[in-house]
Structure formats: C-alpha cells, structure tokens
N, C-alpha and C positions, 0 to 999 in steps of 0.2 A: 106672868112675865114681866114684871115693872122695872126689871132692871136688867139691860142688856151688857154682855161682856165682850170686851173686845180682845179676841185671842189670836197671835199671829204665831204660827209654829209651836202652839201648844204653850206659849208664854201668856202669864196672867197680864192683866190691864195695865199695870204700872211699867212692866218691861216693854210692853208692846208700844206704849205710846214714847217711852224713852229711845227704842230703836227707829220709830218713824220721823222724830225729832232729829236722831241722829243722822239717819238716810237724806233728810231733808237739807240739813246743814252741807253735807258732802256733796250732795249734787247741786246746791246753790254754789259751793267754792269751786266746783268744776266749771260750772257755766260762766263765772265771773274771770277763772282763770284763761278760759277759751277766749271769752270775750276781749279780755286784755291783749292777748296774745296776738288776736286778729287786727287790733288798733295799732298795736307796735310794728307788726310787719306791715301794714298798709303805710303809716307813717315813714317806715324803712324805706320802703318801694318809692313813695313820693320825695324823700330825701335824695334817693339816689338818681331820680329822674331829673330834679332839680340841678344837681351836681354833675349830671352826664350833659345838660342840656347846655347848663352853664360852660363847662370845659368845651364841648364841641362847637358851641356858638362861637367862643373867643378863638378858636382855633379856625375856623371857616373864615371870620371876619378878618383875621391876620392874614390868610391866605388870599382874600379880597385885595387888602392893601399890598401885599406882595406881588401879586400879578397885575398892578397897576402901575409898579416900577418900570423904567425902561428897559432892565433885562429881561424882562418876559417878553418884550416887542421886538428886540433885535437879535435875538437868541445868544446873544454874549453874556451868559450867566455867570455873575462871578461866584466863587466859592462860598462865601457869606451868605450870598442869596439861596444859592442852591438848599446850603446847611439850614437856613431859615425853614426853606419849603419841606424839607425831610422832618425838621423837629416838629413842625404843625401836623404834618402828616402823622407822626409817632401818636400824637395827641389824639387824632381822630380812631385811630387803630386800637388805641387802648380806651377811647369811651365809647365807640359804636357799641360792642357787647352788651353793655349797661343798659340798653334800651329795650323794653319788652316787646316792642312791635316788630315783627320780623319784616314788613314791608319797609318800615323806616332803615331798619340794619341793611338790607338789601340794598336801597338807594344810596346810604351813605358809602357802604362798601363799593359801589359802583363808581362814586364820585373820588374816592381814593384810588381807585385802578386807573380813571379817567387822569388824575393828577400825574400818579407815577409815570403815565407815559404822555405827558402833554405836548411833548415835541410831536406827536403823531396824531393830533386832534384836527390837522388839515390835510392830512395824507388825501392823495388823489382820490378824495371820496366826490359824492353827488352836490357836494355845496362847495367844492373847491373856489370857485370864483366870489361865492358870498363871503365866505371866510378867507380873507389872503393872509391874515395871521392868527397865532393862536390865543394870544392875551384874550381880547374880547369874548371868544368861544369859553376859555376857562373860567372868566369871570361871570359868565351866564350859567354856566354850570355851577359854580359856588353859589351864586344867587340862588338857584334853584334848590340846592341843599340846603339854603338858610329857610328857604320858603317852607320845605319840608318839615324842619324843625320846629318852626314857630307853628304850622299847622298841629303837629304832634302836640304842642306844649297847649294850644289851644283847647284840646281835645277834639280835633277833627275825625270822624269817622274814616275819611280817605286822604290819602296825601294829594298834593297837585299833580296833574298830569306831568309827566316827561315835558320839560321845554325843548323846542326843536335842536337846539344846541347840544344840550343834552345828549337826544338820540342820535344827532350826528356825530360827536365826539365818540359815544360809543361805537357806531358803526366805523368809523375812520380807522379807529384804534384796531378794530376787528380787521378790517379789510388790509391795515399796514402788516400786522401779523400773518395774516395768510399768505400775502404776497411775499413777504419775508421767508417762510416756509417753503413757497414753490421756489422762489430764488436759490435758496442754501440745498434743494433737493438735487 
C-alpha cells in the first residue's frame, strides 16, 4: 500500500482536492465578510456615540449659558429665552436614545425632566433655605449631566454619583406634583 487515495463521498482524488479547496475558499470568504461587518458595525456605533456626545454636550453647554442669564434668576422669562430652552431640550430628547448605556440615558432623561419643571426645583423641599433661587440648582444639575457625559466618553464603568442639587431637584419636583395632586383632589 504505497499509494494512499483520498476519497470523499466516493469521489476520486482530483475531485476531493478541488472540493476541499472550494470549501476552504467559501469558509474564508464567510469569515472575512463577518469580520468586515463586525468592524463596520463597531465603527458605526463609535460614530453614533461621537455624534450623540457632541450634540448632547453642545445642548447641555448652551443650557448652562442660558441659565446664567437674568431670565433664570428673576423668573421673568422672555419668550425667546423660553424658546431657546425648549429647542435645546428637544436636541437632548433626540440624542439621548442614541446612547448605548441605559444608566446614562436614565440620568439624562431625569435632567430633561428637571429642566421641563425647572420652576419647581426650589419648591418647599428639604433644602429650601439652601437654594433660594432655581438658576444655581439648574446649573449644578446641568453640570452633573455634563460630568456623566464625560465619564461615558472616557469609558468609565460608572457614572458619577448624583450631585446633591440633582437629587434635591428631583425630590422637590416630585414633592410639588404630590402637593399639586393633593390640592386638586
């Protein structure tokens, strides 16, 4: 037995070698396609994160600037100022779903909720004397959102702990709506 024949499914040696070569080529093409698709998907996710981070960051920084204006302190909000606030909140609402991290989406959505009810962040809550006006509280809430966005962009495993102002604002808004519901009933 000095000559060994390779036979696959009853085919002779020439056909078996051709079939094995063809199968190897198909397998290599499938692996190359899947690798390429994985890289493209990863790049698309990275571009989406970069775009969402840029848009969300710009909206948060614009809101920070808007809440430094006199309209935020005095309560006499002009129509243009209110329109600018709503425009930036709309940008946030559109970009928040693009983030992969659920905890970041939750924190940013809570920020939008606080912004939507910014008049009530100093409602008679536990820190009423500490926060006599809403502007500084909102700026601290926005700065916390910027910090969370930065932590995500850096690849941090955890978001920063909610700031005291963030927690107080959420609590006071909840207290206001509970009081409002009782007063309406």
